[in-house]
C-alpha positions as CSV (number, residue, x, y, z in Angstrom):
1,M,0.0,0.0,0.0
2,T,1.2,3.5,-0.6
3,D,1.5,5.6,2.5
4,S,-1.6,7.5,3.7
5,T,-1.7,11.3,3.8
6,P,-1.7,13.0,7.2
7,T,-4.7,14.5,8.8
8,E,-5.7,17.9,7.3
9,A,-6.9,21.0,9.1
10,P,-8.6,24.0,7.7
11,S,-6.4,27.0,7.0
12,D,-6.9,30.1,9.1
13,G,-5.7,32.4,6.3
14,P,-8.1,34.6,4.3
15,T,-9.3,33.8,0.8
16,D,-10.1,36.2,-2.0
17,D,-13.6,34.7,-2.4
18,P,-15.5,34.5,0.9
19,T,-17.9,31.9,-0.6
20,V,-15.0,29.5,-1.3
21,A,-13.7,27.4,1.5
22,P,-9.9,27.7,2.0
23,A,-7.7,24.8,0.9
24,P,-6.9,22.4,3.8
25,A,-3.4,22.8,5.3
26,L,-1.3,19.8,5.9
27,Q,-0.8,19.0,9.5
28,F,2.2,16.9,10.4
29,S,2.3,14.4,13.3
30,P,5.1,15.0,15.8
31,D,7.3,12.3,14.2
32,Q,6.7,13.7,10.7
33,A,7.5,17.2,11.9
34,E,10.8,15.9,13.4
35,A,11.7,14.2,10.2
36,W,10.9,17.3,8.2
37,D,13.1,19.4,10.5
38,R,16.0,16.9,10.3
39,V,15.9,16.9,6.5
40,A,15.5,20.7,6.4
41,G,18.6,20.9,8.6
42,A,20.6,18.6,6.3
43,L,19.5,20.7,3.3
44,E,20.4,24.0,5.0
45,A,23.9,22.6,5.7
46,A,24.2,21.9,1.9
47,G,23.2,25.5,1.1
48,I,19.5,24.9,0.4
49,D,17.0,26.7,2.8
50,I,13.5,25.3,2.1
51,L,12.1,27.6,4.8
52,D,12.9,30.9,3.2
53,G,13.5,29.6,-0.3
54,T,17.1,30.6,-0.7
55,L,19.9,28.8,-2.5
56,L,23.6,29.1,-1.9
57,P,26.5,27.8,-3.9
58,E,27.4,24.1,-3.4
59,G,29.2,23.3,-0.2
60,G,29.0,21.6,3.1
61,T,29.8,18.1,4.1
62,A,28.3,14.9,2.8
63,R,25.2,13.8,4.7
64,V,23.1,10.6,4.6
65,L,19.8,10.5,6.4
66,A,17.2,7.8,6.6
67,I,13.4,8.2,7.1
68,T,11.9,4.9,8.1
69,G,8.5,3.6,8.9
70,K,5.9,1.0,8.1
71,A,3.2,1.3,5.4
72,G,0.8,4.1,6.3
73,S,3.3,6.1,8.3
74,G,3.5,8.9,5.8
75,K,6.9,8.4,4.2
76,T,5.7,9.0,0.6
77,M,3.6,12.0,1.6
78,L,6.7,13.5,3.4
79,L,8.9,12.8,0.4
80,A,6.4,14.5,-1.9
81,Q,6.1,17.6,0.4
82,L,9.9,17.9,0.7
83,A,10.3,17.6,-3.1
84,R,7.7,20.3,-3.6
85,A,9.5,22.6,-1.1
86,L,12.8,22.1,-2.9
87,T,11.3,22.9,-6.3
88,E,9.6,26.0,-4.9
89,A,13.0,27.1,-3.6
90,G,14.3,26.9,-7.2
91,V,16.0,23.5,-7.1
92,E,15.9,21.8,-10.5
93,V,14.5,18.2,-10.7
94,V,16.7,16.0,-12.8
95,S,14.7,13.2,-14.5
96,G,17.6,11.2,-16.1
97,D,16.3,11.3,-19.7
98,W,18.1,14.6,-20.6
99,E,20.1,17.2,-18.9
100,G,20.9,20.7,-20.1
101,K,24.1,22.6,-19.9
102,R,25.5,22.7,-16.4
103,R,25.2,26.1,-14.7
104,K,27.3,27.3,-11.8
105,D,24.2,28.5,-9.9
106,R,22.2,25.3,-10.5
107,R,21.1,23.2,-7.5
108,T,19.6,19.8,-8.3
109,L,17.3,17.1,-6.9
110,A,16.8,13.6,-8.2
111,I,13.9,11.4,-6.9
112,L,14.8,7.8,-7.3
113,A,13.4,4.3,-7.0
114,P,15.2,0.9,-7.5
115,T,12.8,-0.3,-10.2
116,N,10.6,1.1,-13.0
117,K,7.4,-0.1,-11.3
118,A,8.4,1.6,-8.0
119,A,9.2,4.8,-9.9
120,S,5.8,4.7,-11.6
121,V,4.0,4.4,-8.3
122,L,5.6,7.7,-7.3
123,R,4.8,9.3,-10.6
124,G,1.2,8.2,-10.2
125,R,1.2,10.3,-7.1
126,G,2.6,13.4,-8.9
127,V,6.2,12.9,-7.8
128,P,8.6,13.1,-10.8
129,A,10.6,10.0,-10.0
130,T,13.0,8.0,-12.1
131,T,15.1,4.8,-11.6
132,I,18.6,4.6,-10.1
133,H,19.9,3.3,-13.5
134,R,18.6,6.4,-15.3
135,I,20.7,8.6,-13.0
136,L,23.8,6.5,-12.9
137,Y,23.9,6.5,-16.7
138,T,23.0,9.5,-18.8
139,P,22.1,9.6,-22.5
140,I,24.3,11.1,-25.2
141,Y,22.2,13.1,-27.6
142,D,23.0,13.8,-31.2
143,P,23.9,17.5,-31.5
144,Q,21.2,18.0,-34.1
145,Y,18.6,17.2,-31.5
146,E,20.2,18.8,-28.6
147,A,18.8,22.2,-29.7
148,I,15.3,20.7,-29.7
149,A,15.8,19.3,-26.2
150,E,17.1,22.7,-24.9
151,W,14.0,24.4,-26.4
152,L,11.6,22.0,-24.9
153,A,13.2,22.3,-21.5
154,G,12.9,26.1,-21.7
155,Q,16.7,26.7,-22.1
156,G,16.7,27.9,-25.6
157,E,14.8,29.4,-28.5
158,R,12.6,27.4,-30.9
159,P,15.1,25.9,-33.4
160,R,14.9,26.7,-37.1
161,L,14.5,23.5,-39.1
162,E,16.6,24.7,-41.9
163,T,19.6,25.1,-39.6
164,L,19.2,21.7,-37.9
165,G,19.6,19.6,-41.0
166,V,17.1,17.0,-39.7
167,K,15.2,15.2,-42.4
168,D,11.4,14.5,-42.2
169,L,10.9,16.9,-39.3
170,T,8.2,19.5,-39.7
171,E,7.0,22.5,-37.8
172,E,3.8,20.6,-37.0
173,A,6.0,17.8,-35.5
174,L,7.7,20.3,-33.3
175,D,4.3,21.6,-32.2
176,R,3.3,18.0,-31.2
177,A,6.6,17.6,-29.3
178,K,6.0,20.9,-27.4
179,A,2.4,20.0,-26.6
180,F,3.5,16.6,-25.3
181,H,6.3,18.1,-23.1
182,D,3.9,20.7,-21.7
183,Q,1.8,17.8,-20.3
184,V,4.5,15.2,-19.6
185,K,8.0,16.5,-18.8
186,S,9.8,13.8,-20.8
187,I,12.2,14.8,-23.6
188,P,12.3,11.3,-25.2
189,G,8.5,11.1,-25.0
190,A,8.2,14.5,-26.7
191,L,10.6,13.6,-29.4
192,A,8.7,10.3,-30.0
193,A,5.5,12.4,-30.3
194,A,7.3,14.2,-33.1
195,G,7.7,10.9,-34.9
196,L,11.3,10.3,-33.9
197,R,12.8,7.0,-32.7
198,G,15.3,6.7,-29.8
199,S,18.0,5.6,-32.2
200,D,17.5,8.9,-34.1
201,F,18.4,11.2,-31.2
202,I,20.3,9.1,-28.6
203,R,23.8,8.0,-29.6
204,G,24.5,6.0,-26.5
205,W,24.9,6.1,-22.7
206,K,27.7,7.0,-20.4
207,R,28.4,6.7,-16.7
208,R,27.6,10.0,-15.0
209,E,30.6,12.1,-14.5
210,D,29.3,15.2,-12.8
211,P,27.7,14.8,-9.3
212,L,24.3,16.2,-8.4
213,D,23.2,17.8,-5.2
214,V,20.3,16.1,-3.4
215,G,19.0,12.5,-3.9
216,F,15.7,11.2,-2.5
217,V,15.5,7.3,-2.6
218,D,12.2,5.6,-2.1
219,E,11.9,1.9,-1.4
220,A,15.4,2.0,0.1
221,S,14.9,-1.4,1.7
222,M,15.7,-2.8,-1.8
223,L,19.2,-1.1,-2.0
224,D,22.2,-3.3,-1.9
225,E,25.7,-2.1,-0.8
226,R,26.9,-1.4,-4.3
227,Q,24.0,0.8,-5.3
228,F,24.3,2.6,-2.0
229,D,28.0,3.3,-2.7
230,D,27.2,4.5,-6.2
231,L,24.6,6.9,-4.9
232,R,26.9,8.3,-2.2
233,E,29.4,9.1,-5.0
234,I,26.8,11.2,-6.9
235,F,24.8,12.9,-4.1
236,P,26.5,14.8,-1.3
237,T,23.1,14.9,0.4
238,L,21.3,11.6,0.3
239,I,17.9,11.0,1.9
240,L,16.6,7.4,2.1
241,F,12.9,6.5,2.6
242,G,12.4,2.8,3.6
243,D,10.3,0.3,5.4
244,P,12.3,-1.8,8.0
245,A,9.6,-4.4,8.1
246,Q,10.2,-5.5,4.5
247,L,12.6,-8.2,3.3
248,A,16.2,-7.3,2.9
249,P,17.9,-7.7,-0.5
250,V,19.0,-11.3,-1.2
251,G,22.5,-11.9,0.2
252,A,22.3,-9.0,2.7
253,S,22.0,-11.2,5.8
254,G,18.6,-9.6,6.7
255,E,20.1,-6.1,7.1
256,M,19.2,-3.1,5.0
257,V,21.6,-0.3,4.2
258,F,19.8,2.3,6.3
259,E,20.0,0.0,9.4
260,K,23.8,0.3,9.3
261,L,23.6,4.1,9.7
262,A,24.4,5.7,13.1
263,A,21.3,6.5,15.3
264,P,21.5,10.3,14.7
265,Q,21.2,9.5,10.9
266,R,17.9,7.7,11.3
267,V,14.4,9.1,12.0
268,H,11.6,6.6,12.5
269,L,7.9,7.4,11.8
270,A,6.1,5.4,14.4
271,R,2.6,6.8,14.0
272,I,0.3,5.1,11.4
273,H,-2.1,7.5,9.7
274,R,-5.4,5.9,8.9
275,Q,-7.1,6.7,5.6
276,A,-10.4,8.4,5.7
277,D,-12.2,5.1,4.9
278,D,-10.1,2.9,7.2
279,N,-8.1,0.6,5.0
280,P,-8.5,-3.1,6.0
281,I,-5.4,-4.1,4.1
282,L,-3.2,-1.8,6.2
283,D,-5.0,-3.0,9.3
284,L,-4.0,-6.6,8.4
285,A,-0.4,-5.6,7.6
286,H,0.0,-3.9,11.0
287,A,-1.6,-6.7,12.9
288,L,1.5,-8.8,12.0
289,A,3.5,-6.7,14.5
290,D,1.8,-8.6,17.4
291,P,4.6,-11.0,18.6
292,D,2.0,-13.5,19.8
293,L,0.1,-13.7,16.5
294,R,0.0,-17.2,15.0
295,F,-0.5,-17.9,11.3
296,E,-3.9,-19.6,12.1
297,D,-5.1,-16.5,14.0
298,F,-4.0,-14.2,11.2
299,E,-5.9,-16.2,8.6
300,R,-9.0,-15.9,10.8
301,M,-8.5,-12.1,10.8
302,I,-8.4,-12.2,7.0
303,E,-11.5,-14.3,6.7
304,T,-13.3,-11.9,9.1
305,A,-12.1,-8.9,7.1
306,A,-13.3,-10.5,3.8
307,A,-16.8,-11.0,5.2
308,R,-17.2,-7.3,6.0
309,D,-15.2,-5.5,3.3
310,P,-15.0,-6.1,-0.4
311,R,-11.4,-4.9,-0.5
312,V,-10.3,-8.2,1.1
313,I,-11.2,-11.4,-0.7
314,W,-10.9,-15.0,0.6
315,A,-10.4,-17.0,-2.6
316,E,-10.5,-20.8,-3.2
317,R,-8.7,-20.4,-6.5
318,V,-6.1,-18.3,-8.3
319,D,-7.5,-15.9,-10.8
320,A,-5.8,-16.7,-14.2
321,D,-7.1,-13.5,-15.8
322,L,-5.5,-11.3,-13.1
323,M,-2.1,-13.2,-13.5
324,A,-1.6,-11.7,-16.9
325,R,-1.0,-8.2,-15.4
326,S,-0.6,-8.8,-11.7
327,P,1.5,-11.8,-10.7
328,V,0.6,-14.2,-8.0
329,L,3.0,-13.7,-5.1
330,V,4.6,-16.8,-3.7
331,W,7.5,-17.8,-1.4
332,R,8.7,-21.0,-2.9
333,N,10.3,-21.2,-6.3
334,A,8.7,-24.6,-7.0
335,T,5.2,-23.0,-6.4
336,R,6.1,-20.2,-8.8
337,V,7.0,-22.7,-11.6
338,R,3.9,-24.8,-11.1
339,L,1.5,-21.8,-11.2
340,I,3.2,-20.5,-14.4
341,A,2.9,-23.9,-16.1
342,A,-0.8,-24.0,-15.1
343,F,-1.4,-20.5,-16.4
344,R,0.2,-21.2,-19.8
345,T,-1.7,-24.5,-20.1
346,A,-5.0,-22.7,-19.3
347,H,-4.3,-20.2,-22.1
348,G,-3.4,-22.9,-24.6
349,A,0.2,-21.7,-24.9
350,T,2.6,-24.2,-26.4
351,T,6.3,-24.7,-25.6
352,E,7.3,-23.6,-29.1
353,E,6.1,-20.0,-28.8
354,L,4.9,-17.1,-26.6
355,L,1.5,-15.6,-26.9
356,P,1.2,-11.8,-27.2
357,G,0.2,-10.6,-23.8
358,E,2.2,-13.1,-21.7
359,P,4.0,-11.4,-18.8
360,L,7.7,-11.7,-18.4
361,I,10.3,-10.7,-15.8
362,C,13.7,-9.5,-16.8
363,D,16.4,-11.7,-15.2
364,G,19.4,-9.7,-16.3
365,I,21.5,-9.0,-19.4
366,E,23.8,-11.6,-21.0
367,L,26.4,-9.7,-23.1
368,P,30.1,-10.1,-23.3
369,L,32.4,-7.5,-21.7
370,K,33.1,-5.9,-25.1
371,H,29.4,-4.9,-25.3
372,R,29.3,-3.0,-22.0
373,K,27.9,0.0,-23.8
374,K,25.0,-2.0,-25.1
375,R,24.3,-3.4,-21.6
376,I,24.1,0.2,-20.3
377,D,21.8,1.1,-23.1
378,L,19.4,-1.8,-22.3
379,E,19.4,-1.1,-18.6
380,A,19.0,2.6,-18.9
381,R,15.9,2.0,-21.1
382,G,14.3,-0.1,-18.4
383,L,15.5,-3.7,-18.9
384,I,17.0,-4.1,-15.5
385,K,16.9,-7.2,-13.3
386,G,13.3,-7.6,-12.0
387,A,11.7,-5.3,-14.6
388,Q,8.1,-6.5,-15.4
389,V,7.5,-6.8,-19.2
390,I,4.6,-7.8,-21.4
391,Y,5.5,-9.7,-24.6
392,L,3.9,-8.0,-27.6
393,G,5.2,-10.3,-30.4
394,P,8.3,-11.3,-32.3
395,G,10.7,-8.6,-33.6
396,R,11.9,-8.1,-37.1
397,K,14.9,-10.3,-36.6
398,P,15.1,-13.8,-35.3
399,G,15.4,-13.9,-31.5
400,F,14.1,-10.4,-31.1
401,S,11.0,-9.5,-29.1
402,R,8.7,-6.5,-29.1
403,L,8.1,-5.6,-25.5
404,H,6.2,-3.3,-23.2
405,V,8.1,-2.4,-20.0
406,L,5.6,-1.8,-17.2
407,G,6.2,1.4,-15.3
408,A,8.7,2.8,-17.8
409,E,8.0,6.3,-19.1
410,D,8.7,5.1,-22.7
411,P,7.5,1.5,-22.4
412,R,7.7,0.0,-25.9
413,L,10.9,-1.3,-27.3
414,S,12.4,-4.1,-29.4
415,A,15.3,-6.1,-27.9
416,A,17.4,-9.2,-28.5
417,S,15.9,-11.7,-26.1
418,I,16.6,-15.0,-24.4
419,V,13.3,-16.3,-23.0
420,K,13.3,-19.2,-20.5
421,I,10.2,-21.1,-19.6
422,E,10.6,-23.3,-16.6
423,S,8.7,-26.6,-16.2
424,P,7.9,-28.5,-13.0
425,D,9.2,-31.7,-14.4
426,E,12.4,-30.5,-16.1
427,E,15.6,-29.4,-14.4
428,D,16.6,-27.1,-17.3
429,P,14.2,-24.4,-18.6
430,F,12.8,-24.6,-22.1
431,I,13.9,-21.8,-24.4
432,P,11.3,-21.2,-27.2
433,F,13.5,-18.8,-29.0
434,A,16.6,-16.8,-28.2
435,A,19.1,-14.4,-29.7
436,R,22.8,-15.3,-29.1
437,M,23.0,-12.5,-26.5
438,G,20.7,-9.9,-25.0
439,A,18.1,-9.5,-22.3
440,V,17.1,-12.6,-20.4
441,F,13.5,-13.2,-19.3
442,L,11.6,-15.6,-17.1
443,H,7.8,-15.9,-17.1
444,G,6.1,-13.4,-14.9
445,A,2.6,-14.8,-14.2
446,A,3.9,-15.6,-10.7
447,V,6.8,-14.1,-8.8
448,T,8.5,-14.5,-5.5
449,I,7.6,-12.0,-2.8
450,H,11.2,-10.9,-2.7
451,K,11.1,-9.9,-6.4
452,A,7.7,-8.1,-5.8
453,Q,9.2,-5.6,-3.4
454,G,9.0,-2.0,-4.7
455,S,6.0,-2.9,-7.0
456,Q,2.4,-2.3,-6.4
457,W,-0.8,-3.4,-8.3
458,P,-4.4,-2.4,-7.8
459,S,-5.2,-6.0,-7.0
460,V,-2.8,-8.6,-5.6
461,Q,-3.2,-12.3,-5.1
462,V,-1.2,-13.9,-2.3
463,F,-0.7,-17.6,-2.4
464,A,-1.4,-18.5,1.3
465,P,-0.2,-22.1,1.3
466,D,3.3,-20.8,0.8
467,I,3.0,-18.4,3.7
468,Y,1.8,-21.3,5.8
469,A,4.8,-23.4,4.7
470,A,7.1,-20.6,5.9
471,A,5.3,-20.6,9.2
472,R,5.6,-24.4,9.6
473,A,9.3,-24.1,8.7
474,G,9.8,-21.9,11.8
475,R,12.4,-19.7,10.0
476,S,13.3,-16.2,11.2
477,E,14.9,-13.2,9.5
478,A,16.5,-10.3,11.5
479,G,14.8,-11.6,14.6
480,L,11.2,-11.8,13.1
481,P,9.3,-14.9,11.9
482,L,9.9,-15.2,8.2
483,W,6.2,-15.8,7.5
484,K,5.3,-12.5,9.0
485,R,7.8,-10.6,6.9
486,L,6.6,-12.4,3.8
487,A,2.9,-11.7,4.6
488,Y,3.6,-8.1,5.4
489,V,5.5,-7.4,2.1
490,A,2.9,-9.4,0.0
491,I,-0.1,-7.6,1.6
492,T,1.4,-4.1,1.2
493,R,1.8,-4.6,-2.6
494,A,-2.0,-4.2,-2.9
495,E,-3.2,-0.7,-3.6
496,E,-6.9,-1.4,-3.6
497,R,-7.7,-5.1,-3.2
498,L,-6.1,-8.1,-1.5
499,I,-6.9,-11.6,-2.6
500,W,-5.9,-14.3,-0.1
501,V,-5.8,-17.6,-2.1
502,V,-6.1,-20.6,0.2
503,R,-6.1,-23.5,-2.2
504,N,-3.7,-24.8,-4.8
505,R,-6.2,-24.4,-7.6
506,L,-6.4,-22.3,-10.7
507,A,-9.7,-20.9,-12.1
508,R,-10.1,-21.1,-15.9
509,P,-9.4,-17.8,-17.7
510,T,-12.6,-16.0,-18.9
511,R,-10.8,-14.1,-21.8
512,P,-7.8,-14.8,-24.0
513,L,-4.5,-13.1,-23.6
514,G,-4.1,-9.8,-25.4
515,I,-2.3,-6.4,-25.6
516,T,-5.1,-4.0,-26.4
517,D,-5.0,-2.7,-22.8
518,L,-1.4,-1.5,-23.2
519,A,-1.0,2.1,-24.3
520,A,1.4,2.7,-27.2
521,P,2.5,6.3,-26.9
522,A,5.5,6.0,-29.3
523,P,7.0,3.7,-31.9
524,A,9.0,0.8,-30.5
525,L,12.7,1.6,-29.9
526,D,15.1,-0.7,-31.6
527,L,17.5,-2.1,-29.0
528,A,19.2,-4.6,-31.2
529,A,22.5,-5.6,-29.6
530,E,25.4,-4.1,-31.6
531,D,27.4,-6.6,-33.7
532,E,25.2,-9.4,-32.6
533,A,27.1,-11.9,-34.8
534,G,30.0,-11.4,-32.5
């Protein structure tokens, strides 16, 4: 679940029209107010005063601060309010898709998330977020299109087409680009609206050389040590927002990067802000904090909640229709493979091909070291480990796939692909088709709860038999029963509806797989691996 907003109180200030009620003013809880003050102090030490809106030249010492709290504690609201205060003070938000010429007086902010889906959750709440990869690596624009990007960003005059030397670009196309950018602050999206492809205006990607000023990182529980070190190199002032009740990254021994910070560098939001309509999903998530709660008691709570609120559903079967866009969340890998096999069988999918509309999960990039530039290209465009993708159909070349990256600002692309379909009865996965190198994909109709972190869906199915298996195993992580951590993470992935599946059964799909529900704002970008033949 996304964090709830704080309580609101009417403003005492006058309004121009006495018949119009004044806008409500945000009212922080004491722990939110402390967190705001701590962040404001760190920003002031860096030369950014969000109270009086003044900016000083870069300076000060490097600072890292963590704002932690469970779901509903107001972390996301606080992040959004701090970002708004920074922009009102004149700090420039860097999106990662294009940067203008560096100015001496410029102060910058980047709002980051570990995955495209996590970034899209923030963007859905009006926060201009991007992924860590899109900040670590910056695009290199063709000089012909740099002038267009500067104009769209308000840093230059409208370019004259006769001086650009760009073929097949008209004044009407520039108008479309401007109209798009006025609505969505994305340079690549605006250029795509003008009829251009990514390969037209982006020459490649490079590791960021110039540091930025302030970095806000949401879903910081997903950060590993390497990402944390990379971010500290770029941002002198780094603010982490994370939930200590989630699962730590694989291989992190149950400890998150913000838990290693000294006590003065951490502020914990302990108060849970209820939504106006009392969210039963959050109630269930926070009930898991009871040290005496047993799994059986928790399931009775879910059954009771389902009887009185339609936002919680007690289900006897997995919904195959929902799996196409919102994966079933499981603990055991064997469960994941069985559910995927059942999903494909129910849809009549064969082992020789993928059907348009099948969900995939990016499992990394397989490229030799000499193609490091192409790896950066693929990752910067959204094909990072854990990215959720919908298969649209075969590409123009053998082994290539047309894909829709969920949560990406420019979601459609074509890439050399290696697709692996796992089977319950086979040790090695079946590969229906593959390029010799490129992006690697697993099926995404079911995913482990670990991989679901950072993502949210309107409706989420949790496979309860796996949570029960974790409870029977008696395992713990960081001093807490593993089943409670798993249940907490799985439940808080649901934005509107939680479906608790209690039987190992799959309902037949009521409609065929398809892609008509996926928006296509721009032509697919061709991400063919360079020199594929080797």
